[in-house]
C-alpha positions as CSV (number, residue, x, y, z in Angstrom):
1,X,3.7,23.5,-7.2
2,X,7.3,22.7,-6.2
3,X,9.2,21.3,-9.2
4,X,11.8,18.7,-8.7
5,X,13.2,15.8,-11.0
6,X,10.1,14.3,-12.4
7,X,9.2,11.0,-10.9
8,X,6.2,8.8,-11.5
9,X,4.1,7.7,-8.6
10,X,1.1,5.3,-8.6
11,X,-1.7,5.4,-6.0
12,X,-4.4,2.8,-5.5
13,X,-7.6,3.8,-3.7
14,X,-7.0,7.3,-4.8
15,X,-10.7,8.3,-5.1
16,X,-11.0,9.6,-1.5
17,X,-9.4,9.6,1.9
18,X,-5.8,8.7,2.4
19,X,-5.2,7.9,-1.3
20,X,-6.5,11.2,-2.5
21,X,-4.5,13.1,0.0
22,X,-1.4,11.3,-0.7
23,X,-2.0,11.7,-4.6
24,X,-2.5,15.4,-4.3
25,X,0.7,15.8,-2.2
26,X,2.8,13.8,-4.5
27,X,1.7,15.7,-7.4
28,X,2.3,19.0,-5.6
29,X,6.0,18.0,-5.1
30,X,6.1,17.5,-8.9
31,X,5.5,13.8,-9.4
32,X,3.5,12.6,-12.4
33,X,0.7,10.5,-10.7
34,X,-1.2,7.5,-12.0
35,X,-4.4,6.7,-9.8
36,X,-6.8,3.9,-9.7
37,X,-9.9,3.1,-7.6
38,X,-13.4,1.6,-8.2
39,X,-15.0,5.0,-8.1
40,X,-14.7,6.8,-11.4
41,X,-16.5,9.9,-9.9
42,X,-14.0,10.0,-7.0
43,X,-11.0,9.7,-9.3
44,X,-12.2,12.5,-11.5
45,X,-12.6,14.7,-8.4
46,X,-8.9,13.9,-7.3
47,X,-7.6,14.4,-10.8
48,X,-9.4,17.7,-11.1
49,X,-7.7,19.0,-7.9
50,X,-4.3,17.9,-9.2
51,X,-4.7,19.4,-12.6
52,X,-6.1,22.7,-11.3
53,X,-2.8,23.0,-9.4
54,X,-0.8,22.3,-12.7
55,X,-0.1,18.6,-12.0
56,X,-0.1,15.7,-14.3
57,X,-2.5,12.8,-13.6
58,X,-3.9,9.7,-15.2
59,X,-6.8,7.8,-13.9
60,X,-8.1,4.1,-14.4
61,X,-11.0,2.3,-12.8
62,X,-9.3,-0.8,-11.5
63,X,-10.2,-3.6,-9.1
64,X,-6.9,-4.5,-7.4
65,X,-8.2,-8.1,-7.1
66,X,-8.0,-8.4,-10.7
67,X,-4.3,-9.4,-11.4
68,X,-4.4,-8.9,-15.2
69,X,-6.1,-5.6,-14.9
70,X,-3.3,-4.5,-12.4
71,X,-0.6,-5.7,-14.6
72,X,-2.0,-4.1,-17.7
73,X,-2.5,-0.8,-15.8
74,X,1.1,-0.7,-14.6
75,X,2.3,-1.5,-18.2
76,X,0.1,1.3,-19.5
77,X,1.5,3.8,-16.8
78,X,5.0,2.9,-17.8
79,X,4.3,3.4,-21.5
80,X,2.6,6.8,-21.1
81,X,4.6,8.2,-18.1
82,X,8.0,6.7,-18.7
83,X,8.3,4.3,-15.7
84,X,7.2,3.8,-12.1
85,X,9.5,5.2,-9.4
86,X,7.1,5.0,-6.4
87,X,3.9,3.2,-5.4
88,X,1.3,3.8,-2.7
89,X,-0.7,0.6,-2.3
90,X,-3.7,1.8,-0.4
91,X,-6.9,0.4,-1.8
92,X,-9.1,-1.2,0.9
93,X,-12.4,-1.8,2.2
94,X,-13.9,-2.2,5.7
95,X,-16.3,-4.5,7.5
96,X,-17.5,-5.3,10.9
97,X,-19.0,-8.3,12.4
98,X,-18.7,-11.1,15.1
99,X,-16.5,-13.9,14.1
100,X,-19.3,-16.5,14.8
101,X,-21.8,-14.5,12.5
102,X,-19.2,-13.6,9.7
103,X,-20.1,-14.9,6.2
104,X,-17.1,-16.5,4.4
105,X,-17.7,-14.0,1.5
106,X,-17.1,-11.2,3.8
107,X,-13.9,-12.7,5.1
108,X,-12.7,-13.2,1.6
109,X,-13.6,-9.8,0.4
110,X,-11.4,-8.0,2.8
111,X,-8.5,-10.6,2.5
112,X,-8.6,-10.5,-1.3
113,X,-8.8,-6.7,-1.5
114,X,-6.2,-5.8,0.9
115,X,-3.8,-8.7,0.8
116,X,-4.1,-10.2,-2.6
117,X,-4.7,-6.8,-4.2
118,X,-1.7,-5.3,-2.6
119,X,0.3,-8.3,-3.7
120,X,-0.9,-8.0,-7.2
121,X,0.2,-4.2,-7.2
122,X,3.6,-5.0,-5.6
123,X,4.3,-7.8,-8.1
124,X,3.5,-5.6,-11.0
125,X,5.6,-2.5,-9.9
126,X,8.4,-4.4,-8.7
127,X,9.0,-6.0,-12.1
128,X,9.5,-2.5,-13.4
129,X,11.5,-1.2,-10.5
130,X,14.0,-4.2,-10.5
131,X,15.0,-3.2,-14.0
132,X,16.0,0.3,-12.9
133,X,17.5,-0.8,-9.5
134,X,15.6,1.8,-7.7
135,X,12.2,2.5,-6.3
136,X,10.0,2.7,-3.1
137,X,6.6,1.2,-2.1
138,X,4.4,2.2,0.8
139,X,1.7,-0.2,1.8
140,X,-1.3,0.9,4.0
141,X,-1.5,-1.3,7.0
142,X,-3.0,-0.3,10.4
143,X,-2.6,0.1,14.1
144,X,-4.7,-3.0,14.2
145,X,-2.0,-5.0,12.7
146,X,-0.2,-4.8,16.2
147,X,-3.1,-4.8,18.6
148,X,-6.0,-6.7,17.0
149,X,-9.6,-5.4,16.5
150,X,-12.8,-6.4,18.1
151,X,-15.6,-7.4,15.8
152,X,-13.3,-7.0,12.7
153,X,-11.1,-9.9,12.6
154,X,-11.1,-9.9,8.8
155,X,-9.9,-6.4,8.7
156,X,-7.1,-6.8,11.5
157,X,-6.1,-10.0,9.9
158,X,-5.7,-8.5,6.6
159,X,-3.7,-5.5,7.9
160,X,-1.4,-7.8,10.0
161,X,-0.7,-9.8,6.9
162,X,0.2,-6.6,5.0
163,X,2.8,-5.7,7.7
164,X,4.3,-9.1,7.3
165,X,4.3,-8.7,3.4
166,X,6.0,-5.5,3.8
167,X,8.9,-6.9,5.9
168,X,9.3,-9.8,3.5
169,X,9.3,-7.6,0.4
170,X,11.8,-5.3,2.1
171,X,14.3,-8.2,2.8
172,X,13.8,-9.5,-0.6
173,X,14.2,-6.4,-2.8
174,X,16.8,-4.4,-0.6
175,X,19.6,-5.9,-2.8
176,X,17.9,-4.2,-5.8
177,X,17.9,-0.9,-3.9
178,X,14.2,-1.0,-3.5
179,X,12.5,0.1,-0.2
180,X,9.2,-1.1,1.1
181,X,7.6,0.4,4.1
182,X,4.2,0.5,5.6
183,X,2.0,3.2,7.3
184,X,-0.2,2.1,10.3
185,X,-2.7,4.9,10.7
186,X,-4.8,5.3,13.8
187,X,-8.3,6.8,13.5
188,X,-8.3,9.1,10.5
189,X,-11.3,11.3,9.3
190,X,-12.0,9.6,6.0
191,X,-15.3,8.6,4.2
192,X,-14.4,5.0,5.1
193,X,-14.3,5.8,8.8
194,X,-17.5,7.9,8.6
195,X,-19.4,5.3,6.9
196,X,-20.4,3.5,10.0
197,X,-23.6,4.9,11.6
198,X,-25.6,8.1,11.6
199,X,-24.2,11.7,11.8
200,X,-25.0,11.9,15.5
201,X,-23.1,8.5,16.1
202,X,-20.2,9.9,14.1
203,X,-20.0,13.1,16.4
204,X,-20.2,10.9,19.4
205,X,-17.3,8.8,18.1
206,X,-15.2,11.9,17.4
207,X,-15.6,13.0,21.0
208,X,-14.6,9.6,22.2
209,X,-11.4,9.8,19.9
210,X,-10.6,13.2,21.3
211,X,-11.0,12.1,24.8
212,X,-9.0,8.8,24.4
213,X,-6.1,9.7,22.1
214,X,-3.0,11.1,23.8
215,X,-2.9,14.0,21.3
216,X,-6.6,14.6,21.8
217,X,-7.6,14.9,18.2
218,X,-8.9,12.8,15.3
219,X,-6.3,12.4,12.5
220,X,-6.6,14.0,9.2
221,X,-5.6,12.4,5.7
222,X,-3.0,14.9,5.3
223,X,-1.2,13.6,8.5
224,X,-0.9,10.1,6.8
225,X,0.0,11.7,3.3
226,X,2.9,13.6,4.9
227,X,4.3,10.2,6.1
228,X,3.8,8.7,2.7
229,X,5.6,11.7,1.0
230,X,8.5,11.1,3.3
231,X,8.8,7.4,2.8
232,X,8.5,7.9,-1.0
233,X,11.5,10.1,-1.1
234,X,15.3,10.1,-0.7
235,X,14.6,11.6,2.8
236,X,13.9,8.0,3.9
237,X,16.9,6.3,2.0
238,X,18.0,4.3,5.0
239,X,14.4,3.2,6.1
240,X,12.9,-0.2,4.8
241,X,10.7,-2.9,6.3
242,X,9.2,-0.5,8.9
243,X,5.6,0.2,10.1
244,X,5.3,4.1,10.7
245,X,2.2,4.9,12.7
246,X,0.7,8.3,12.3
247,X,-1.9,7.5,15.1
248,X,-2.0,10.4,17.6
249,X,-0.4,8.1,20.2
250,X,-3.1,5.4,19.9
251,X,-0.5,2.7,19.9
252,X,3.1,3.0,21.1
253,X,5.7,0.0,20.9
């Protein structure tokens, strides 16, 4: 493990996929990490990997839609680890369906998890960061924040809102020396992406990605985690309000 000045990073949606990869990478560089998710088992697995490598991790089962739970968690992290320097707001869910058939509850579930949940996390951690006049946040948006998504208007709308939230927070908190950026991943091999369809359908989709993407491969969680690592460090000290897209060239603009 690479040792540096000890920082404290929180990661939501850390039980698998992008959140797990980012949490492990941040811990490897020496950060103390506080992780939350709805999956207790997944959090334990992430934590086990970190601790086996000598890292320090706290875990909590939190629904980011619950504002009080998020506030209490951030307060607890500050008390136990000494503060919050960085945050990766990554918790999310997925859903597909035609607009005309979409239940309002399914619309609300995605908007409340991605957008309202991220707002809760940012509001809570920014209260701590402002006191210290430093900090950085990364929000998981998507390529679909830019191009839209057929049969997933709720998901694309949520991700577009997150990009707008990123820019708004960046402008508001720059005077406090706090940076807020977003990542806009393309197709990444995560449990969330694999959850649609059968094993054979998944293999067919992988072949489609490989044929369609300019870089001719499906992305891996580590491809996104490396960008998060960069944005949550002094290496990106002059970058704020941006959407960085580890997407294999799927979207260029």
